[in-house]
Structure formats: structure tokens, C-alpha cells
N, C-alpha and C positions, 0 to 999 in steps of 0.2 A: 505495499499499499505507499502510494507516495506520501509524504509530509505533505502540508498545506504550506501553500507559500509565506513564507515571515516567518515559519515555524523553526526554533533553534532547540534542540532539545536541552542545553546548558541553559537557556531561558525558561523554556515550558517546563522543565522536570521540577525547578524550586516552584513555579507557580501550581503546579498540580498542587504539591504538599503545602504551599500556605492557603492554598483555598481551602485543601481539607482540614488542615488544620483549625482554619476559621470557623468553618461550617458542621464539622464535629464537634466543637468547644460548644457554638450557639443552640445546635439543634441534638445533638447527642449522635454517635454514629450509627445506631440502629435507623434512624430517622433519616440519614443521608443516602441519598443513591449516587452513583457513577456518574447517572446523568446532570445531577445538581453540581456535582465537582466541575465536571466537564464545563458546564454552562459558565459556571463562574471563571473558570479560567480561558473561556471562547475557542473552545475547541470541540469538535465532536465527541461524542461518548467514547468512540471505537478507537479514539487518538489515543485514550488515556490510559491504554492497553501496552501504548508503548514506552509508556514510564512505569506501569508498577502493574504487576500480575493480577491483583484483584483487590479489591476495599478491604478485605482482612491483612494483606500485607502492607498497605499504605498506613493503616493501624498500625501495625506491630513495627513499620519503618521509623514513624513519630515519636512513640514512645521509647523505640530504644534508642534514636538519635538524641531527645533528651536527656534519657540515663547515661548515656556515653560524654555528652557536653557536661553534664553536673559533675560526674567522675573526675573529668578532664580539669575541671574549675576548681575542684576542692584545693584550698591554700593548703601550701605544706607551712607544718609550724615549726616558729623557729625559738619554740619555747619547749620545755617538759612541764610545765607548770599546769595541771590538768583544768584549773580556773581558767588560767588564761587561754588555752584551747578550747575550751568551751564558749567562753565569750567569742572568740574568732567563730567558730563554728555557729552560733546564732546570729550573728552579723553577717556571715558570708550566705545563710540558707535564706535568710530574709532579703538581701541583695538580688541575687542569683533570681530566685523566684518572683520575685516583684517585675520582673523585666520580661516573664515569660509566662502570663497570666493564662493564655489558651492551650498552653503544652503541660501545666500542671492540672489545669482540670483535666486535660484528657489522660495524663498520667494515672490520676489517683480515681478517675470516675468511670473510665472505660476499661477497668482491666479486667470486668465481667465477660465483656464482648472478646476477647482474646482467643484465639483456639488454644487448646492447652500447651502446646509445645510452644507456644509465643508466650503463653503466661508464664510458665517455666522459665524462661529466659528474662523476662522483663524482674519476676521475682528475683532471679539471683543479681541482678545488675542493683535494685533496690536494695539487696542485703545486704552488698557490698559497701553501699551509702549509711545506711543503718550501722552500720559494724564501726564505722568510722566516729560516729556518736558513742556506741555503747563502749566503745575500748576508753573513751575521754571520761566516762562517769566509771566505769571499772577503776580507770587508773585513781582517780580521783576519791573513788571510794576506799580500794587501798591505800592511800598515803591518810585518810583520814578528814579530807576537807567535804566531801560529797557523803549526804546520808540517802542511799536510795534502797528500796528493799529488792526491786528487782530492776537490773540495770535496763534489759528488756524492754519491760514495762515502761520506763523511764524515758528510754529510747522513743520510743511509739508516740507517746505523750509528749514530747517536746515538739518532735517532726510534725504533728499532727495541727499542736498550737502555732508554731511558726508558719506552717504551709497556708494556715487560713488568714495571714495578712494578704495574701492574693484576691480573696473574696470581697474587702472593703476598703484596701489602701487606694488612695487615689492621689497622684502627685498635686493635685490642686486644692486638696482639701486644708483642712486648719494645721495639719503637724507634717511635718516633713520627713523622710522615709529615713535620716538620721535619729530624729525623735522617736519613731517606733521603733528602730534598732534598739535605741538607749532602754526604751520601756518594757520592749519584752525580753532584753537582757536582764534589767532587773526582775522581772516576774522569774523569768528560768533560774536566776542566782538564787534568788528565794526560796525556790521550790525543791533545788536538791542540795545546797551548803546545808554542813553542819550548825 
């Protein structure tokens, strides 16, 4: 099949992904058709299959790429102090996710729509990210600065709280992102410190 005049895979491919991300976040994966994605991009529905085998592959790629980008961006800690590491993690998580609300929404809300094999891979990547925070909490408990009964539960609770910022924070709101990071760090610190 000939490519549409003016179509370029290095341009159209990313546009397909951006449209799918936007539509999945707005309407939910199950409610979005390949035809809607094609319409958003301005190509025929059949042309999408030049860029993705199917809608499931597109969802998986969006989620996997988000998690890989997240894992690649986690800052290397230049301190052994668990309190400083925890503060850096809190601030990083809020800043990173703030800039990607659609990707965050999909990464958390569309897990149920992944095929079992894809689900396992996304859970593996999520587990790697969660393990970074869990290690900080365990290390802090080990040296007596954190009081957490179950580091895994504390990890999941902190991540859920921090991720929630993407649902309500707006740059034009009364607080700056830095103000929000300060307040969330204060809440997390009070929740886990001895």
C-alpha cells in the first residue's frame, strides 16, 4: 500500500502515539477505536497499521515507554542519608509526573486492559520503580530514622499520594509546583519519621 502523499513515518508515528495517549486518557482505552485515532491524526484507519500492529500494542508501548522514561530519569542519589534520599524521591516523583498527566493516568488506570503478558512486563517495570523507594524506606528504618511497620505498604501509599498531584495541580493555581513539593515532602516526612 502506498503511503499518503506528505506522510512521513518519523512524523506520523509519533503523532499516532500522541493522539492515542490523548484519547485513551480522555475517553478510556476501551472506548477509543483505531478509527478515532486515525481521525485525530488525519490518516486513513488502515494506515495506522503501518505504525502499530493493533490497539493493544499501542497501549502497551505507551505504558512501557512511560515506565522506561521514568526509570531512566530517577536521579542518582549523591548521599547515603535516607532522609535526603526520600526527599529527593518525593520531589522527583512530583516533578516528573506533573509534566505527564495523560501518561500517568493511562499507566495507572488502564492496567486492567493489558493482555496478561503485557501486564506482567508493565508490573515488572513498576516493581523496579517501587523497589527504589522501598529500599530507601528500609534503609531508613534500619538506621532508626524511619518508623514503618511494612515498607512495601508504605511505598505504595507514598507513591499513590504523590501521583495524586497530577489530578488536581494546575500551574496557574494558587501554589507553585515547588510549594506543592514542599508540602508533600512535609507530609511524607511526618508519616515515616521516628
